FIDOZA-841316 format. One record per residue (C-alpha): residue number from 1; residue in one letter; x, y, z. Coordinates in steps of 0.5 Angstrom, whole numbers, plus 500, padded with zeros to 3 digits. Layout:
<sites>
SITE   seq   type    xx    yy    zz
SITE   NUM      A     X     Y     Z
...
</sites>
This chain:
<sites>
SITE   seq   type    xx    yy    zz
SITE     1      M   585   474   525
SITE     2      A   591   477   528
SITE     3      E   592   480   535
SITE     4      L   591   488   535
SITE     5      K   593   492   541
SITE     6      E   589   499   541
SITE     7      G   595   503   538
SITE     8      D   594   498   532
SITE     9      A   587   499   532
SITE    10      E   587   507   532
SITE    11      Q   593   506   526
SITE    12      L   588   501   522
SITE    13      H   583   506   523
SITE    14      Q   587   512   521
SITE    15      E   589   508   515
SITE    16      D   582   506   513
SITE    17      V   580   514   513
SITE    18      D   586   516   509
SITE    19      I   585   511   503
SITE    20      K   577   512   503
SITE    21      G   576   518   504
SITE    22      G   571   517   508
SITE    23      G   568   521   515
SITE    24      V   570   528   517
SITE    25      S   577   527   513
SITE    26      D   573   528   506
SITE    27      T   572   536   508
SITE    28      L   580   537   510
SITE    29      V   586   539   505
SITE    30      P   592   534   505
SITE    31      E   596   538   509
SITE    32      E   591   538   515
SITE    33      R   591   531   515
SITE    34      Q   599   530   516
SITE    35      P   601   528   523
SITE    36      A   603   532   528
SITE    37      A   609   533   530
SITE    38      D   610   529   536
SITE    39      D   607   523   533
SITE    40      A   612   523   527
SITE    41      S   615   516   529
SITE    42      S   608   513   528
SITE    43      A   607   517   522
SITE    44      S   612   515   518
SITE    45      S   610   507   519
SITE    46      T   602   509   518
SITE    47      V   605   512   511
SITE    48      G   609   506   509
SITE    49      K   603   501   511
SITE    50      T   598   507   507
SITE    51      E   603   506   501
SITE    52      A   603   499   501
SITE    53      L   595   499   501
SITE    54      A   595   504   496
SITE    55      G   598   500   491
SITE    56      D   594   494   492
SITE    57      N   588   498   491
SITE    58      D   590   499   484
SITE    59      A   591   492   483
SITE    60      K   584   490   486
SITE    61      P   578   494   489
SITE    62      S   578   495   496
SITE    63      T   573   489   498
SITE    64      T   577   484   502
SITE    65      T   577   484   509
SITE    66      S   584   487   510
SITE    67      D   580   493   508
SITE    68      R   574   493   513
SITE    69      H   573   496   519
SITE    70      I   574   493   525
SITE    71      S   567   496   528
SITE    72      I   564   491   522
SITE    73      Q   564   484   524
SITE    74      T   559   478   522
SITE    75      K   558   476   529
SITE    76      L   560   477   536
SITE    77      E   566   473   536
SITE    78      G   570   478   530
SITE    79      L   569   483   536
SITE    80      E   572   478   541
SITE    81      V   578   476   536
SITE    82      L   580   483   536
SITE    83      T   583   482   543
SITE    84      D   586   476   547
SITE    85      L   580   475   552
SITE    86      N   584   468   554
SITE    87      G   591   471   556
SITE    88      A   592   473   563
SITE    89      G   592   482   564
SITE    90      R   589   487   563
SITE    91      K   586   489   555
SITE    92      A   584   495   552
SITE    93      C   578   495   548
SITE    94      P   579   496   540
SITE    95      L   574   500   540
SITE    96      C   574   505   545
SITE    97      P   580   510   547
SITE    98      E   584   509   553
SITE    99      E   581   516   556
SITE   100      K   574   513   556
SITE   101      F   575   506   557
SITE   102      K   580   504   561
SITE   103      A   584   497   561
SITE   104      C   581   491   565
SITE   105      Y   580   484   565
SITE   106      S   577   480   560
SITE   107      H   571   478   563
SITE   108      K   569   486   564
SITE   109      L   571   487   557
SITE   110      R   567   482   554
SITE   111      R   561   484   558
SITE   112      H   563   491   555
SITE   113      L   563   489   547
SITE   114      Q   557   486   548
SITE   115      N   553   491   552
SITE   116      L   556   497   549
SITE   117      H   558   496   542
SITE   118      W   555   489   539
SITE   119      K   548   491   542
SITE   120      V   547   497   538
SITE   121      Y   549   494   532
SITE   122      V   545   495   525
SITE   123      E   546   490   520
SITE   124      F   545   490   513
SITE   125      E   547   484   509
SITE   126      G   549   480   514
SITE   127      Q   554   485   516
SITE   128      K   554   488   523
SITE   129      M   556   495   524
SITE   130      C   558   496   531
SITE   131      I   558   502   534
SITE   132      C   565   506   534
SITE   133      H   568   510   539
SITE   134      L   575   511   537
SITE   135      P   578   519   535
SITE   136      C   574   517   527
SITE   137      R   569   523   527
SITE   138      Q   570   529   532
SITE   139      L   565   535   533
SITE   140      R   567   542   530
SITE   141      P   571   545   535
SITE   142      S   568   551   537
SITE   143      P   572   558   538
SITE   144      S   572   560   545
SITE   145      P   571   568   547
SITE   146      N   579   570   547
SITE   147      G   579   567   541
SITE   148      D   583   560   542
SITE   149      Q   581   553   539
SITE   150      A   578   548   543
SITE   151      P   579   542   542
SITE   152      G   574   537   537
SITE   153      R   569   532   542
SITE   154      L   569   525   540
SITE   155      V   563   523   538
SITE   156      A   560   516   538
SITE   157      H   558   513   531
SITE   158      Y   558   508   525
SITE   159      H   562   506   519
SITE   160      C   557   505   514
SITE   161      V   559   498   510
SITE   162      V   557   501   503
SITE   163      C   561   507   502
SITE   164      S   565   507   509
SITE   165      V   561   515   511
SITE   166      T   561   515   518
SITE   167      I   554   517   521
SITE   168      A   552   519   529
SITE   169      R   546   516   530
SITE   170      K   543   509   529
SITE   171      T   536   512   526
SITE   172      D   541   516   521
SITE   173      M   545   510   519
SITE   174      I   538   506   518
SITE   175      S   536   512   513
SITE   176      H   543   512   510
SITE   177      L   543   505   509
SITE   178      K   535   505   506
SITE   179      R   538   511   500
SITE   180      H   543   506   498
SITE   181      V   538   500   497
SITE   182      N   533   506   493
SITE   183      K   539   507   489
SITE   184      G   541   500   488
SITE   185      E   547   500   491
SITE   186      T   546   493   495
SITE   187      E   553   490   494
SITE   188      A   557   492   500
SITE   189      S   564   495   500
SITE   190      Y   566   489   504
SITE   191      S   566   481   504
SITE   192      G   564   478   510
SITE   193      S   570   473   511
SITE   194      S   576   472   506
SITE   195      D   574   465   503
SITE   196      V   568   468   500
SITE   197      P   570   470   494
SITE   198      F   567   478   491
SITE   199      E   562   478   486
SITE   200      E   562   483   481
SITE   201      P   556   487   480
SITE   202      A   551   486   474
SITE   203      P   553   491   468
SITE   204      S   546   494   469
SITE   205      G   548   495   476
SITE   206      Q   541   493   478
SITE   207      A   539   486   482
SITE   208      Y   533   484   480
SITE   209      E   529   481   486
SITE   210      I   524   475   483
SITE   211      M   517   475   486
SITE   212      K   511   471   486
SITE   213      E   504   473   487
SITE   214      L   497   468   485
SITE   215      G   502   464   481
SITE   216      T   505   469   477
SITE   217      N   512   471   478
SITE   218      V   515   478   476
SITE   219      Q   522   482   477
SITE   220      L   522   487   482
SITE   221      M   528   493   481
SITE   222      P   531   494   489
SITE   223      N   528   501   489
SITE   224      H   521   498   487
SITE   225      T   518   500   493
SITE   226      T   520   508   492
SITE   227      P   515   511   486
SITE   228      Q   520   518   486
SITE   229      K   526   514   484
SITE   230      T   523   508   480
SITE   231      D   520   507   474
SITE   232      T   517   500   476
SITE   233      Y   513   501   482
SITE   234      F   511   495   485
SITE   235      N   507   496   492
SITE   236      R   506   489   496
SITE   237      K   500   492   499
SITE   238      M   496   492   493
SITE   239      K   495   485   493
SITE   240      T   487   487   495
SITE   241      N   486   491   490
SITE   242      R   489   487   485
SITE   243      Q   485   481   487
SITE   244      L   478   485   486
SITE   245      V   480   487   480
SITE   246      F   481   481   477
SITE   247      C   474   478   480
SITE   248      S   471   483   477
SITE   249      L   475   482   470
SITE   250      A   473   474   471
SITE   251      V   465   476   471
SITE   252      L   466   480   465
SITE   253      A   469   474   462
SITE   254      E   463   470   463
SITE   255      E   458   475   460
SITE   256      R   462   476   453
SITE   257      N   468   472   450
SITE   258      P   473   473   448
SITE   259      L   473   480   451
SITE   260      E   480   486   450
SITE   261      S   481   488   457
SITE   262      L   487   494   458
SITE   263      D   491   495   464
SITE   264      A   493   503   462
SITE   265      F   499   503   467
SITE   266      G   503   497   467
SITE   267      A   510   498   471
SITE   268      T   512   491   473
SITE   269      G   506   488   468
SITE   270      I   504   483   474
SITE   271      M   496   486   474
SITE   272      G   495   484   466
SITE   273      L   500   477   467
SITE   274      Q   495   475   473
SITE   275      W   489   476   467
SITE   276      A   493   472   461
SITE   277      K   496   467   466
SITE   278      H   489   465   470
SITE   279      L   483   466   464
SITE   280      R   488   465   458
SITE   281      N   483   465   452
SITE   282      A   478   468   455
SITE   283      V   480   475   455
SITE   284      K   486   479   450
SITE   285      V   490   483   455
SITE   286      T   494   489   452
SITE   287      I   499   493   457
SITE   288      T   501   499   456
SITE   289      D   506   504   459
SITE   290      I   510   510   457
SITE   291      N   516   509   460
SITE   292      E   521   504   456
SITE   293      V   525   502   463
SITE   294      C   517   499   464
SITE   295      V   516   497   457
SITE   296      K   522   492   457
SITE   297      M   521   489   464
SITE   298      I   514   487   462
SITE   299      R   517   483   456
SITE   300      E   522   480   461
SITE   301      N   516   478   466
SITE   302      C   512   475   461
SITE   303      N   518   471   458
SITE   304      L   519   469   466
SITE   305      N   511   466   466
SITE   306      H   512   463   459
SITE   307      I   507   468   456
SITE   308      R   508   470   449
SITE   309      V   509   477   447
SITE   310      E   506   482   442
SITE   311      G   510   487   441
SITE   312      S   505   491   436
SITE   313      R   498   489   432
SITE   314      G   500   484   427
SITE   315      S   507   482   430
SITE   316      S   509   477   435
SITE   317      R   515   474   439
SITE   318      V   515   467   443
SITE   319      P   519   467   450
SITE   320      D   526   465   448
SITE   321      G   528   458   452
SITE   322      G   521   459   455
SITE   323      A   517   452   455
SITE   324      G   508   453   456
SITE   325      D   504   448   459
SITE   326      V   505   443   452
SITE   327      D   511   442   448
SITE   328      G   513   449   449
SITE   329      V   506   452   447
SITE   330      P   505   459   451
SITE   331      I   500   459   456
SITE   332      A   497   465   454
SITE   333      T   498   472   449
SITE   334      V   499   479   452
SITE   335      E   500   485   447
SITE   336      V   506   490   450
SITE   337      A   506   497   448
SITE   338      K   510   503   449
SITE   339      M   504   508   449
SITE   340      D   500   513   453
SITE   341      A   495   511   457
SITE   342      N   491   517   453
SITE   343      V   493   515   446
SITE   344      I   491   509   446
SITE   345      M   484   509   449
SITE   346      H   483   514   444
SITE   347      L   485   510   438
SITE   348      R   482   503   440
SITE   349      S   476   500   443
SITE   350      F   476   496   450
SITE   351      D   471   491   454
SITE   352      Y   475   492   461
SITE   353      I   480   499   462
SITE   354      H   483   499   468
SITE   355      L   485   505   470
SITE   356      D   491   505   477
SITE   357      P   496   511   475
SITE   358      F   500   514   481
SITE   359      G   495   519   484
SITE   360      T   489   521   482
SITE   361      A   485   518   476
SITE   362      V   481   524   474
SITE   363      N   486   526   468
SITE   364      Y   485   519   464
SITE   365      L   477   518   464
SITE   366      D   475   523   459
SITE   367      S   479   518   454
SITE   368      A   476   511   458
SITE   369      F   470   513   457
SITE   370      R   470   515   449
SITE   371      N   471   508   446
SITE   372      I   469   503   451
SITE   373      R   464   499   448
SITE   374      N   456   498   451
SITE   375      L   457   495   457
SITE   376      G   463   494   458
SITE   377      I   466   496   466
SITE   378      I   472   501   468
SITE   379      S   475   500   474
SITE   380      V   479   506   477
SITE   381      T   484   506   483
SITE   382      S   485   513   487
SITE   383      T   491   513   492
SITE   384      D   491   520   493
SITE   385      T   489   520   500
SITE   386      G   491   527   501
SITE   387      S   486   530   497
SITE   388      L   481   524   498
SITE   389      Y   481   524   506
SITE   390      S   480   532   506
SITE   391      K   488   533   508
SITE   392      S   489   537   501
SITE   393      L   482   541   500
SITE   394      N   485   546   495
SITE   395      V   488   539   490
SITE   396      T   480   537   492
SITE   397      M   477   542   489
SITE   398      R   483   543   484
SITE   399      H   481   535   482
SITE   400      Y   475   533   483
SITE   401      G   471   540   484
SITE   402      S   468   538   491
SITE   403      N   468   541   497
SITE   404      I   469   536   503
SITE   405      V   471   536   510
SITE   406      R   473   531   515
SITE   407      T   468   527   517
SITE   408      E   467   521   521
SITE   409      Y   464   518   514
SITE   410      Y   470   521   510
SITE   411      K   472   514   507
SITE   412      E   465   513   503
SITE   413      L   465   521   502
SITE   414      A   471   520   498
SITE   415      A   468   514   494
SITE   416      R   461   518   493
SITE   417      M   466   524   490
SITE   418      V   471   519   486
SITE   419      L   464   517   483
SITE   420      A   461   523   481
SITE   421      T   467   525   478
SITE   422      V   467   519   474
SITE   423      A   459   519   472
SITE   424      R   461   528   469
SITE   425      A   466   524   465
SITE   426      A   461   519   463
SITE   427      A   456   524   462
SITE   428      R   460   528   457
SITE   429      C   461   522   452
SITE   430      N   453   521   452
SITE   431      K   454   515   457
SITE   432      G   451   512   463
SITE   433      I   454   508   469
SITE   434      E   452   503   474
SITE   435      V   455   502   480
SITE   436      L   458   496   481
SITE   437      L   463   496   487
SITE   438      A   466   502   491
SITE   439      V   472   500   496
SITE   440      A   476   504   501
SITE   441      V   481   500   504
SITE   442      E   488   501   507
SITE   443      H   491   507   502
SITE   444      F   487   507   496
SITE   445      V   480   507   493
SITE   446      L   477   503   488
SITE   447      V   471   504   484
SITE   448      V   468   499   479
SITE   449      V   463   502   474
SITE   450      R   459   499   468
SITE   451      V   458   503   462
SITE   452      L   451   504   459
SITE   453      R   450   508   453
SITE   454      G   446   513   451
SITE   455      P   444   520   453
SITE   456      T   437   517   457
SITE   457      Q   443   513   461
SITE   458      A   447   519   461
SITE   459      D   442   524   465
SITE   460      E   440   518   469
SITE   461      S   447   518   472
SITE   462      A   447   526   473
SITE   463      K   440   526   477
SITE   464      R   444   522   481
SITE   465      I   449   527   482
SITE   466      R   447   531   488
SITE   467      Q   449   536   494
SITE   468      L   450   533   501
SITE   469      I   447   537   508
SITE   470      H   452   535   514
SITE   471      C   451   538   521
SITE   472      Q   457   540   524
SITE   473      W   454   539   531
SITE   474      C   452   531   531
SITE   475      E   454   530   524
SITE   476      E   448   528   521
SITE   477      R   447   528   514
SITE   478      V   442   528   508
SITE   479      F   442   529   501
SITE   480      L   439   536   498
SITE   481      K   433   534   494
SITE   482      Q   432   536   487
SITE   483      G   431   543   486
SITE   484      S   434   550   488
SITE   485      M   433   552   495
SITE   486      V   434   558   499
SITE   487      E   440   557   505
SITE   488      E   435   558   511
SITE   489      N   430   551   508
SITE   490      L   437   548   508
SITE   491      Y   437   546   515
SITE   492      R   430   544   515
SITE   493      Q   432   537   511
SITE   494      L   436   535   517
SITE   495      P   432   531   522
SITE   496      C   436   534   528
SITE   497      N   434   541   531
SITE   498      C   442   543   531
SITE   499      H   440   549   528
SITE   500      G   435   552   532
SITE   501      S   439   550   539
SITE   502      M   446   551   538
SITE   503      P   448   559   535
SITE   504      G   451   560   528
SITE   505      K   452   556   523
SITE   506      T   451   549   524
SITE   507      A   450   546   517
SITE   508      V   456   545   511
SITE   509      E   454   543   504
SITE   510      L   459   539   501
SITE   511      G   459   536   494
SITE   512      P   458   534   489
SITE   513      L   457   527   491
SITE   514      W   454   521   488
SITE   515      S   448   519   492
SITE   516      G   445   512   489
SITE   517      P   448   506   491
SITE   518      L   455   503   492
SITE   519      F   454   497   490
SITE   520      N   451   491   486
SITE   521      S   449   485   490
SITE   522      G   449   480   484
SITE   523      F   455   482   482
SITE   524      L   458   481   488
SITE   525      R   456   474   489
SITE   526      R   460   472   482
SITE   527      M   466   476   484
SITE   528      L   465   471   491
SITE   529      F   465   465   486
SITE   530      A   470   468   482
SITE   531      A   474   468   489
SITE   532      V   473   462   490
SITE   533      Q   474   459   484
SITE   534      H   481   462   483
SITE   535      S   483   461   491
SITE   536      M   483   468   493
SITE   537      E   482   466   501
SITE   538      D   485   474   502
SITE   539      I   479   477   499
SITE   540      Q   474   472   500
SITE   541      P   472   475   508
SITE   542      L   471   483   505
SITE   543      V   467   481   499
SITE   544      K   462   477   503
SITE   545      T   462   483   508
SITE   546      L   461   487   501
SITE   547      I   454   483   499
SITE   548      C   451   484   507
SITE   549      E   453   491   506
SITE   550      S   450   492   499
SITE   551      E   443   489   502
SITE   552      C   444   492   509
SITE   553      T   443   485   512
SITE   554      T   447   481   518
SITE   555      L   445   474   516
SITE   556      K   446   472   508
SITE   557      S   444   465   507
SITE   558      S   445   464   499
SITE   559      V   451   466   496
SITE   560      H   454   463   490
SITE   561      G   460   459   490
SITE   562      P   463   452   486
SITE   563      T   461   447   491
SITE   564      A   456   447   497
SITE   565      L   459   449   503
SITE   566      T   458   449   510
SITE   567      N   456   456   513
SITE   568      Q   462   461   515
SITE   569      V   461   466   521
SITE   570      E   465   471   519
SITE   571      C   465   478   523
SITE   572      G   458   476   525
SITE   573      V   456   475   518
SITE   574      V   453   468   517
SITE   575      I   454   466   508
SITE   576      K   452   460   505
SITE   577      V   456   458   500
SITE   578      Q   452   454   494
SITE   579      K   453   451   488
SITE   580      V   451   455   481
SITE   581      E   447   450   476
SITE   582      E   450   450   469
SITE   583      S   444   452   465
SITE   584      G   444   458   459
SITE   585      T   439   462   464
SITE   586      T   441   466   470
SITE   587      D   438   472   474
SITE   588      H   444   475   476
SITE   589      S   445   482   475
SITE   590      G   449   484   469
SITE   591      K   450   478   466
SITE   592      R   449   478   459
SITE   593      K   444   472   456
SITE   594      T   445   469   448
SITE   595      G   440   473   445
SITE   596      D   439   479   449
SITE   597      E   438   486   446
SITE   598      P   443   491   450
SITE   599      G   436   495   452
SITE   600      N   433   488   455
SITE   601      V   439   488   459
SITE   602      V   439   494   462
SITE   603      K   432   493   464
SITE   604      K   435   487   468
SITE   605      L   440   490   471
SITE   606      K   435   495   474
SITE   607      S   430   490   476
SITE   608      D   435   485   479
SITE   609      G   438   491   484
SITE   610      S   435   489   491
SITE   611      L   433   495   495
SITE   612      E   438   501   495
SITE   613      H   441   500   501
SITE   614      P   443   507   506
SITE   615      A   447   512   505
SITE   616      F   453   512   510
SITE   617      Y   455   509   516
SITE   618      Y   454   512   524
SITE   619      G   461   510   528
SITE   620      I   458   506   535
SITE   621      H   464   510   538
SITE   622      R   463   517   535
SITE   623      H   456   516   539
SITE   624      S   457   513   545
SITE   625      I   454   516   551
SITE   626      R   459   518   556
SITE   627      G   458   514   563
SITE   628      M   455   508   560
SITE   629      N   458   502   558
SITE   630      M   456   500   550
SITE   631      P   453   494   548
SITE   632      K   458   489   543
SITE   633      L   457   491   537
SITE   634      N   454   485   535
SITE   635      R   449   485   540
SITE   636      F   447   492   538
SITE   637      L   446   490   531
SITE   638      Q   441   485   533
SITE   639      Y   438   491   538
SITE   640      L   437   495   531
SITE   641      T   434   489   528
SITE   642      E   429   488   533
SITE   643      A   428   495   533
SITE   644      G   425   495   525
SITE   645      F   430   498   522
SITE   646      R   436   495   516
SITE   647      V   442   494   519
SITE   648      S   449   492   517
SITE   649      R   456   493   518
SITE   650      T   461   496   513
SITE   651      H   468   495   511
SITE   652      F   469   502   512
SITE   653      D   470   503   519
SITE   654      P   470   496   523
SITE   655      T   466   500   528
SITE   656      G   462   503   524
SITE   657      V   454   501   523
SITE   658      R   450   502   516
SITE   659      T   443   503   518
SITE   660      D   436   506   515
SITE   661      A   435   509   522
SITE   662      T   436   517   524
SITE   663      L   442   519   529
SITE   664      D   436   520   534
SITE   665      Q   433   514   533
SITE   666      F   441   510   533
SITE   667      K   442   514   540
SITE   668      S   435   512   543
SITE   669      V   437   505   541
SITE   670      L   443   505   544
SITE   671      T   442   509   550
SITE   672      K   437   503   551
SITE   673      Y   441   498   552
SITE   674      S   448   501   555
SITE   675      V   450   500   562
SITE   676      P   452   505   567
SITE   677      T   459   505   569
SITE   678      Y   458   503   577
SITE   679      T   464   504   582
SITE   680      N   463   500   587
SITE   681      T   458   494   585
SITE   682      T   459   491   578
SITE   683      A   454   492   572
SITE   684      T   449   486   571
SITE   685      Q   452   482   565
SITE   686      N   445   483   561
SITE   687      P   443   490   559
SITE   688      E   436   488   558
SITE   689      E   436   486   566
SITE   690      T   439   492   568
SITE   691      V   434   497   564
SITE   692      R   429   493   568
SITE   693      A   432   494   574
SITE   694      M   433   502   573
SITE   695      E   425   502   571
</sites>
């Protein structure tokens, strides 16, 4: 690049502002942008160059290196080339005016370019937008008290590589570039170098990104992470949710073959495509979405994965140019329909339904339970964490009809509130539910329930919906017993005596909530087998934790897997994976056998369920004693087990303990094995020795 002096840099920048209308110059009328009288000589040359550049712009888009502002470079050498650092004499900074940075020698100017301009650049698609101090952006002058107009103050700024606007703050420039990405404007207005040809944007204006998850490829739009600005929303953080849903469907596929499954909110179709690609002919997958853009994207993703698309029932289409596993035969068939989720669930019956709308799913529960087949499975994903986690109580009451407060066990409280809403929706259709799985991790709550037909099953499920009494002082909790009770007797059900020792109202009534178990250990073992079979290493530790939590134990010796593996220790849990015997009979919960009647299956579902795990958990840090050092969590679990209590870790809280001990018993064991904090001496390593020494 040719050598530029300070005056040439300022002229080039003024030409850039005049041609593109960027920065503050957009708000000025043409008369206000004319040069001053004392710069008439330089103005004539500027106008001549502007006319020449304007003529070039008529014939070619402004995407060449000559249009690029000098503060936008790809390498540090690009800034150093703007001035001859190898020459003798003093050099002026090409990005600073003379009054801000005076001309200096080469070694000082090189440090100035590195530390002031290059060090704080903002990168976008390989282009580095360095900070600029030229008079491109000025603050509006404030009028003085005597009526004179004070001159505007120069402001350091960045030049946007996409739209050439000037922005002062670095964080604002990053947010500005994110808005360009959300709108699909990912092509920079300037090319990185003159030898790289400019590529015209696609006719649709969108650049697709190919993402692969669990062996399934999907196309994503640039703004796929912003649900408010895109129809094909895709969240990479929901991978755990998709794998849990897949494993639950794989377990159901072992019971009935083939089965009909529905992904009611397709978006990109990633979940339904994973079902079809890995389970093949065992499931008949239907993906629906109300948006035409999403339906088109799902069809394209089907062709990308060599899956046959059925546009409607009875009509099919083979992917163009797609090759399957053998001789171009599609590996699976998926039905794609543009239809509202409530409509298709009213019209057709399914064995498995997954609901994952943006926010709450309460508007679709009645339709889901209307035509679900007996012993079918419904999985519901709720992402409205604001109402689930007690941040928007009015929305919680409007959607779920429950009264809740923020507690130490708020995640399990949210899962039980969703299950109570699901159970009420099932009871309205004369159906009951058996909870197979309830997970609250990251920013979603997932519940998986099995549907049991009949008014008797509906009544049994409705009886498990109860109110919860919660002490606001010590956070002790207990479910309210069946039958009406006076308010004075509510406090007597709590094991704590905070009502007698503390003034005012100490307890609140929460709910209605689901009071039954949250897990089915037999179903979780089969989910672990499916996770191992399909190489889902990410969720295997989570499923193992759920198995131990379902039986409230820290040791699990028999968890079924595909092969005899060695014992695995994860989070204090030892799990041995064994091989499942290939036989026609098995005692896993919920498995349908050949010749079994539905009534017998329901009885076996109840008999296979182990002893129900205790409701809720205690946070060890919440109930720690001031001035005492707590024992390690795994050691504390051992102490509770030795005291005769059932105990396990919980996935809801990494420091939570699920136990059948009351809060007073929990605190007594914690106090017994806690070591006082000493200032002058060091505490003994073994807390038991310290306790004996204190006695």
